[in-house]
C-alpha positions in Angstrom: -69.8 135.5 86.1 -71.1 133.3 83.0 -70.1 129.6 82.8 -72.9 128.6 80.1 -71.5 129.6 76.6 -73.9 132.2 74.7 -75.5 130.7 71.6 -76.5 132.3 68.5 -79.6 133.8 70.0 -77.9 135.4 72.4 -75.4 137.2 69.8 -78.4 138.1 67.8 -79.9 139.9 70.9 -77.1 141.6 71.7 -76.7 142.8 68.1 -80.5 143.9 67.9 -80.3 145.6 71.3 -77.1 147.6 70.4 -77.8 148.0 67.1 -77.0 151.9 66.8 -73.4 150.7 68.0 -73.0 148.6 65.2 -74.7 150.9 62.7 -72.7 154.3 63.3 -69.0 152.8 63.1 -70.1 150.8 60.3 -71.4 153.5 58.3 -68.6 156.4 59.2 -65.9 153.7 58.3 -67.5 152.3 55.3 -68.0 156.0 53.9 -64.2 157.2 54.7 -63.2 154.0 52.4 -65.0 155.2 50.0 -64.1 159.0 50.0 -60.7 157.5 50.0 -61.1 155.0 47.3 -62.7 157.8 44.8 -60.8 161.3 46.5 -57.2 159.9 46.6 -55.5 161.1 43.2 -54.3 158.5 40.2 -50.7 157.8 39.8 -49.5 156.8 36.3 -46.3 154.6 35.9 -44.2 155.3 32.6 -41.5 152.8 32.8 -38.8 151.8 30.3 -36.8 148.3 30.0 -33.0 148.6 29.0 -30.9 145.9 28.1 -27.3 145.2 29.0 -25.8 143.6 25.8 -22.4 142.6 25.8 -19.5 143.8 24.1 -19.3 143.0 20.4 -15.5 142.0 20.4 -14.6 139.0 22.2 -13.2 139.5 25.9 -10.2 137.3 25.0 -9.4 139.5 22.3 -10.1 143.0 24.0 -10.6 143.5 27.3 -12.5 146.3 28.5 -11.2 148.9 31.7 -14.4 148.9 32.8 -14.3 146.4 35.6 -17.4 146.6 37.4 -20.5 144.4 37.5 -23.7 145.4 35.7 -25.6 146.0 38.7 -22.7 148.0 40.6 -22.7 150.2 37.7 -26.3 150.9 37.6 -26.5 151.6 41.1 -23.5 154.3 40.4 -25.4 155.9 37.4 -28.4 156.0 39.4 -26.8 158.1 42.0 -25.3 160.3 39.7 -28.5 160.7 37.6 -30.6 161.6 40.8 -28.2 164.1 42.2 -29.5 167.8 43.5 -28.4 169.4 39.9 -29.8 166.7 37.7 -33.0 166.6 39.7 -33.8 170.0 39.9 -33.1 170.6 36.3 -36.0 168.0 35.6 -38.2 169.3 37.7 -37.7 173.1 36.3 -38.0 171.7 33.0 -41.5 169.7 33.6 -42.8 172.1 36.2 -43.1 169.1 38.4 -44.7 169.7 41.7 -45.6 173.1 41.3 -48.1 173.3 44.3 -45.7 171.6 46.5 -42.8 174.0 45.6 -44.7 176.8 46.6 -44.7 175.8 50.4 -42.2 173.1 50.9 -38.5 173.2 50.9 -36.3 171.8 48.3 -35.0 168.9 50.3 -38.4 167.5 50.4 -39.4 167.7 46.9 -36.1 166.5 46.2 -36.6 163.9 48.2 -40.4 162.8 46.6 -38.9 163.1 43.4 -36.5 160.3 44.2 -39.2 157.9 46.0 -40.8 158.4 42.7 -38.1 156.8 40.7 -37.8 153.1 40.5 -34.9 151.3 39.5 -35.3 147.4 39.4 -32.9 145.0 37.8 -34.2 141.9 36.0 -31.8 139.0 36.7 -31.7 135.6 34.5 -29.8 132.0 35.1 -26.6 132.2 32.8 -23.6 129.8 33.0 -20.4 131.4 34.4 -17.9 131.1 31.7 -15.2 131.3 34.0 -16.3 128.5 36.6 -19.1 126.6 34.0 -21.4 127.0 37.0 -25.0 128.5 37.0 -25.3 131.5 38.5 -27.4 134.7 38.3 -26.5 137.6 36.2 -28.1 141.2 35.5 -29.4 141.1 31.8 -31.5 144.5 31.8 -33.2 146.6 34.1 -36.1 148.7 34.4 -36.7 152.4 34.7 -39.9 154.1 35.9 -41.3 157.2 37.1 -44.7 158.1 38.8 -46.9 161.0 38.5 -50.5 162.3 39.0 -50.3 163.2 35.2 -49.7 160.2 32.6 -47.9 162.9 30.1 -45.5 163.9 32.8 -44.9 160.7 33.9 -44.0 159.6 30.6 -42.0 162.7 29.7 -39.6 162.5 32.5 -39.4 158.8 32.3 -38.1 159.5 28.6 -35.7 162.0 30.0 -34.4 160.1 32.8 -33.8 157.0 30.4 -31.7 159.4 28.3 -29.8 160.8 31.0 -29.3 157.2 32.2 -27.9 155.8 28.6 -25.9 159.2 28.1 -24.4 158.6 31.6 -23.3 155.1 30.8 -21.7 156.0 27.6 -20.0 159.1 29.6 -18.7 156.9 32.3 -17.4 154.3 30.2 -15.5 156.5 28.1 -14.1 158.2 31.1 -13.2 155.2 32.7 -11.3 153.9 29.8 -10.1 157.4 29.2 -8.8 157.6 32.4 -7.1 154.3 32.5 -5.4 154.9 29.6 -4.1 158.0 30.9 -2.9 156.7 34.0 -1.0 154.1 32.1 0.6 156.3 29.8 2.1 158.4 32.7 2.9 155.6 34.6 5.1 154.2 31.7 6.7 157.5 30.9 7.3 157.8 34.5 9.3 154.2 34.7 10.8 155.1 31.3 12.4 158.3 32.8 13.0 156.0 36.0 15.0 153.6 33.6 16.8 156.1 32.0 18.1 157.5 35.3 19.2 154.0 36.4 21.0 153.4 33.1 22.8 156.7 33.9 23.8 155.9 37.3 24.7 152.3 36.6 26.9 153.6 33.8 28.5 156.0 36.1 28.8 153.7 38.8 30.5 151.2 36.3 33.2 153.7 35.0 34.0 154.6 38.8 34.4 150.8 39.7 35.5 149.1 36.4 38.2 147.3 38.0 36.1 145.7 41.3 33.3 144.8 38.9 31.7 141.1 39.4 32.9 140.7 35.8 36.6 141.6 36.0 37.1 139.3 39.3 38.2 136.4 37.3 40.5 138.3 34.8 41.8 140.1 37.7 42.4 136.7 39.7 44.2 135.5 36.4 46.3 138.6 36.0 47.0 138.5 39.7 48.1 134.7 39.2 50.4 135.5 35.7 51.8 138.4 37.2 52.8 136.5 40.4 54.5 133.7 38.0 56.2 136.7 36.4 57.6 137.9 39.5 59.1 134.4 40.3 60.2 134.5 36.9 61.9 137.6 37.2 63.6 136.7 40.8 65.3 133.7 39.1 66.5 136.1 35.9 67.6 138.5 38.6 69.9 135.8 40.1 71.4 134.6 36.7 72.2 138.6 35.7 74.1 138.7 39.3 76.1 135.7 38.9 76.9 136.8 35.0 77.8 140.2 36.8 80.1 139.1 38.9 81.7 136.7 36.7 82.2 139.4 34.1 83.4 141.7 36.7 86.3 139.1 37.6 87.2 138.6 33.9 87.3 142.4 33.4 89.8 143.1 36.3 92.3 140.6 35.1 92.3 142.1 31.4 94.5 145.2 30.1 91.6 147.9 28.4 94.6 148.8 26.0 96.1 146.4 23.6 99.7 146.2 23.5 100.4 148.2 20.1 103.2 147.5 18.5 105.4 149.2 15.4 106.3 148.7 12.1 109.1 146.2 13.5 107.2 144.3 15.7 108.3 145.6 19.0 105.9 146.7 21.3 104.7 150.2 21.6 104.4 151.7 25.3 101.7 154.5 26.4 102.5 157.4 28.8 101.6 155.5 31.7 103.3 152.3 31.1 106.6 154.3 29.7 106.6 156.5 33.2 106.3 153.0 34.7 109.1 151.7 32.7 111.5 154.5 33.3 110.8 155.1 37.1 111.5 151.1 37.6 115.0 152.3 35.6 115.8 155.1 37.2 117.1 153.5 40.2 119.2 151.4 38.1 120.9 154.1 36.4 121.6 155.8 39.2 123.1 152.9 41.0 125.5 152.5 37.8 125.9 156.3 36.9 126.3 159.7 38.3 123.7 162.3 38.4 125.2 164.1 35.6 125.7 160.9 33.4 123.5 161.7 30.3 121.6 158.4 30.5 120.5 159.8 34.2 119.8 163.2 33.2 117.9 162.0 30.0 115.8 159.5 31.8 115.1 162.0 34.8 114.1 164.3 32.2 111.8 162.1 30.3 110.4 160.9 33.7 109.7 164.8 34.5 107.8 165.3 31.2 105.9 162.2 31.3 104.6 163.2 34.8 104.0 166.8 33.7 101.8 165.2 31.0 99.9 162.9 33.2 99.6 165.9 36.0 98.4 168.5 33.0 95.8 166.3 32.4 94.4 166.1 36.0 94.5 169.7 35.9 92.0 170.0 33.0 90.1 167.4 34.7 90.0 169.7 37.2 89.3 172.9 35.4 86.3 170.6 33.5 84.6 169.9 36.7 84.8 173.5 38.1 83.5 174.9 34.5 80.5 172.4 34.9 80.2 173.5 38.3 79.9 177.2 37.4 77.7 176.5 34.5 75.1 174.6 37.1 75.3 177.7 39.4 74.4 180.2 36.4 71.7 178.4 35.5 70.3 178.6 39.3 71.0 182.6 39.1 69.1 182.5 35.9 66.3 181.0 37.2 65.9 184.2 40.0 67.6 187.1 38.5 67.7 188.4 34.8 71.0 188.3 32.5 72.2 191.9 34.3 72.3 191.0 37.6 75.8 191.8 39.2 75.8 187.9 40.2 75.1 186.6 36.8 77.5 189.2 35.4 80.3 188.0 37.4 79.7 184.1 36.9 79.3 184.6 33.2 82.9 186.3 32.9 84.3 183.4 35.2 82.8 180.9 32.9 84.3 182.8 30.0 87.9 182.7 31.6 87.7 179.1 32.4 86.5 178.3 28.9 89.8 180.4 27.7 91.9 178.6 30.0 90.6 175.1 28.6 91.4 175.9 25.3 94.6 177.2 25.9 95.6 173.9 27.9 94.2 172.0 24.9 96.7 173.7 22.8 99.6 173.3 24.8 98.9 169.8 26.1 97.8 167.6 22.9 98.7 164.4 25.0 96.3 165.0 27.9 93.1 162.9 26.3 93.0 159.5 28.0 92.9 156.6 25.4 90.1 154.7 25.0 90.3 151.0 25.5 91.3 149.2 22.7 91.5 145.7 23.8 89.0 143.7 21.7 88.5 141.4 24.6 87.9 143.9 27.2 85.8 145.8 24.9 83.8 142.5 24.9 83.7 141.6 28.1 83.2 145.7 29.2 80.0 145.3 26.8 78.4 142.0 28.2 78.9 143.8 31.5 77.1 146.6 30.6 74.3 144.2 29.0 74.1 142.4 32.4 74.1 145.9 34.7 71.0 147.4 32.3 69.1 143.7 32.7 69.7 143.8 36.4 68.1 147.6 36.1 65.2 146.5 33.9 64.5 143.6 35.8 64.0 146.2 38.9 61.9 148.3 37.2 59.6 145.6 36.1 59.7 144.2 39.1 58.4 147.5 40.8 55.8 147.9 38.0 54.6 144.3 38.6 54.5 144.7 42.7 52.4 148.0 42.1 49.8 146.2 39.7 49.6 143.4 42.0 48.9 145.8 44.8 46.2 147.3 42.9 45.0 143.9 41.9 44.5 142.8 45.4 43.0 146.1 46.5 40.4 145.8 43.5 39.6 141.9 44.8 39.4 143.1 48.6 36.9 146.1 47.5 35.1 143.6 45.1 32.3 142.4 47.3 31.1 145.5 48.3 30.8 147.0 45.2 29.0 143.7 44.0 26.3 144.4 46.5 25.8 148.0 45.2 26.2 146.8 41.5 23.8 144.0 42.0 21.0 146.2 43.6 21.6 148.6 41.1 21.0 145.7 38.2 17.9 144.2 40.3 16.5 147.5 40.7 17.0 148.3 36.8 15.8 144.5 35.8 12.8 145.3 38.0 11.8 148.7 36.6 12.1 147.3 33.0 10.2 144.4 33.7 7.7 146.8 35.4 7.7 148.9 32.3 6.8 146.1 29.7 3.9 145.0 31.8 2.7 148.6 31.9 3.4 149.2 28.2 1.2 146.1 27.3 -1.6 147.4 29.6 -1.3 150.8 28.5 -1.7 149.2 24.9 -4.6 147.2 25.8 -6.3 150.6 27.5 -6.0 152.2 24.2 -7.4 149.4 22.7 -10.2 149.2 25.1 -10.9 153.3 24.8 -11.1 152.9 21.2 -14.0 150.2 21.7 -15.7 152.7 24.0 -15.2 155.4 21.7 -16.8 153.3 18.8 -19.6 151.8 21.0 -18.2 148.5 20.2 -18.3 147.6 24.4 -20.9 146.7 26.8 -23.6 149.1 26.3 -27.3 149.8 27.2 -30.0 149.3 24.6 -33.4 150.6 24.9 -35.6 147.9 23.9 -38.7 149.3 25.6 -39.3 153.1 25.5 -41.2 154.5 28.2 -45.2 155.3 27.0 -47.9 157.3 28.2 -49.8 155.0 30.8 -53.4 154.5 30.2 -54.2 153.1 33.5 -53.0 154.2 37.1 -51.2 152.1 39.3 -52.4 153.4 42.5 -54.2 153.7 44.5 -55.9 150.2 44.4 -59.6 151.6 45.0 -61.0 147.9 45.3 -58.6 146.9 47.7 -59.3 150.2 49.8 -62.9 149.4 49.2 -62.6 146.1 50.3 -60.5 146.7 53.3 -63.2 149.4 54.6 -65.6 147.0 54.2 -63.9 144.7 56.1 -62.8 147.4 58.8 -66.2 148.7 58.7 -67.8 145.3 60.0 -64.9 144.6 62.2 -65.4 148.3 63.9 -68.9 147.9 64.1 -69.0 144.4 65.8 -66.1 145.6 68.0 -67.9 148.4 69.2 -71.0 146.5 70.1 -68.8 143.7 72.0 -67.1 146.9 73.8 -70.1 148.6 75.0 -71.8 144.9 75.9 -68.9 144.0 78.3 -69.0 147.2 80.0 -72.1 146.9 80.7 -73.2 145.5 83.9 -77.0 145.3 84.0 -78.9 142.0 83.8 -80.5 141.2 80.5 -81.8 137.7 80.4 -82.9 134.5 82.9 -79.8 132.7 82.3 -78.0 135.4 83.9 -80.1 135.3 87.0 -79.7 131.6 87.2 -76.0 131.7 87.1 -76.2 134.5 89.9 -78.5 132.9 92.1 -78.0 128.9 91.0 -81.9 128.8 90.6 -83.9 129.3 87.1 -86.9 132.0 87.9 -90.2 130.8 87.8 -91.1 133.3 85.1 -90.0 136.1 82.7 -92.2 139.1 82.5 -91.1 141.0 79.3 -90.6 144.9 80.0 -93.6 146.9 78.7 -93.2 150.4 77.3 -95.8 153.2 78.6 -96.7 156.0 76.5 -94.3 157.9 77.4 -91.1 156.1 76.9 -92.4 155.4 73.3 -92.5 159.0 72.4 -89.1 159.2 73.8 -88.1 156.5 72.0 -89.9 157.7 68.8 -88.3 161.2 69.5 -84.9 160.0 70.2 -84.8 158.1 66.9 -86.0 161.0 65.0 -83.4 163.2 66.5 -80.8 160.4 65.7 -81.9 159.9 61.9 -81.8 163.9 61.7 -78.2 164.4 63.3 -77.2 161.4 60.5 -78.7 163.7 57.7 -77.3 167.0 59.3 -74.0 165.3 59.5 -73.8 163.7 56.2 -74.8 166.7 54.7 -72.3 168.8 56.4 -69.5 166.2 55.2 -70.8 166.6 51.8 -70.4 170.3 51.9 -66.7 170.2 53.6 -65.7 167.4 51.1 -67.0 169.5 48.2 -65.5 172.8 49.4 -62.2 171.4 50.8 -61.2 168.3 48.8 -63.1 168.0 45.6 -66.4 169.0 44.0 -69.7 166.6 44.5 -70.0 166.5 40.6 -66.4 165.5 39.9 -66.5 162.9 42.9 -69.6 161.3 41.3 -68.2 160.9 37.8 -65.2 159.3 39.3 -67.4 157.3 41.8 -69.1 156.1 38.3 -65.9 155.2 36.6 -64.9 153.3 39.8 -68.2 151.5 39.6 -67.8 151.0 35.9 -64.2 149.7 36.3 -65.2 147.0 38.6 
């Protein structure tokens, strides 16, 4: 194991001794880098720059319905543009990847094209108008397409740019239209709901008109008023009863018939009074005279006559009562039977007989009619008594009505809390729906204005400020970087191979190694002397190595010529690369 650090001479001896391990890897790697730098196809990039312009009308006046940020909208549109249908259409239109389409699947082709499309946003420092703080905002973005043909790169980039601009307009228009349509449908639905709630509330008011909160105060006031009226009626009834008792007492003390007088001024008695007077005189006459005395006979006859007159009046009353009863019975029978029914005919004959008997009795007994009261005082008191009775009956009727109304008002007041809860729920729901409808109506109008803003292209829009151009220089591969990297790798590979071989070789090649092993320096160093055979073998080996390298180079050239690129084209590209460097 060596303890001394090798110096530069030792390294040079190692490189000289292992020079073939240095040259071969260096040449191979360098050759591969040159081939790659020349053989890799050029990729051209055509790009467009699109500016994001704010809406022309201030957002304080007209608010847009498109609420997404610009970078979000760019990503959304990018995904729509790079959908399968759009990319397949572009590939067929410009016949892209013709060779790859013959051997590779459609998914591979689409993925390759997606990797060739580059969308990069351009941001700038702006002041946020809402907060007043500086922030990053996307003001533009670039859209590029890479292809081996500069012309195709420009055409496809132009096509993608057109699709991007159209999709943005379509997306914003559809967003505004959908917002307006949604708000319009929501406003219509809320309007229908309001009408339903109004009809429901009207029906509820109609069914519970007396139990509504608005009627509570009126009901309470009316209940108080009716209670006062009821107390007043009680007072009036007591007064009317007292008046009736008084009038009845007064009326009982007055004769209903006034004492009539004749021309001479003497009192004229009625039949009853005359009968009473004669009946009172008759015992006195019998006491003074015999039964055959003319005065006794005359008085007796007059008494019998008066009794007969008063009795006939009673018979007439009975006949009238019987006639009324028969008429009532006839009315009941006529409801059940026809006029020709035997019972009806029999009853009609009885009624006719009673009517005829009454007529005859009336003709024979002209004095059977009761006399109407003619005493003015009696008539006055009777009228006052009738008025008192009428007042009492009126008070009873009024009291019944008032009590019925009081019960109704109390029932309304008891049911009012339950009705009020349902009523307030309906009113609250109607108010909330009206408020929601007003808000939606305002938003609907704003959405319609925003929709018109997008239709007239007055809102935020994408403006093409730098259209795609046909590229003059490829963006890849970086041939200079490949050559430089190949050169660095070639050197590193050569020296690394030399170091690896030296580490794996266990033989002794210097006196330092012997000194380190034995601890004593050798007395002398005898160089290695090659004989003639070894020299010939070495020359033969070198010639074989050179010949092998030449054959390998020729074989590599032929393989490259037939499989990758013709040598004349390769030489032309090499000269062009050298000229560009």
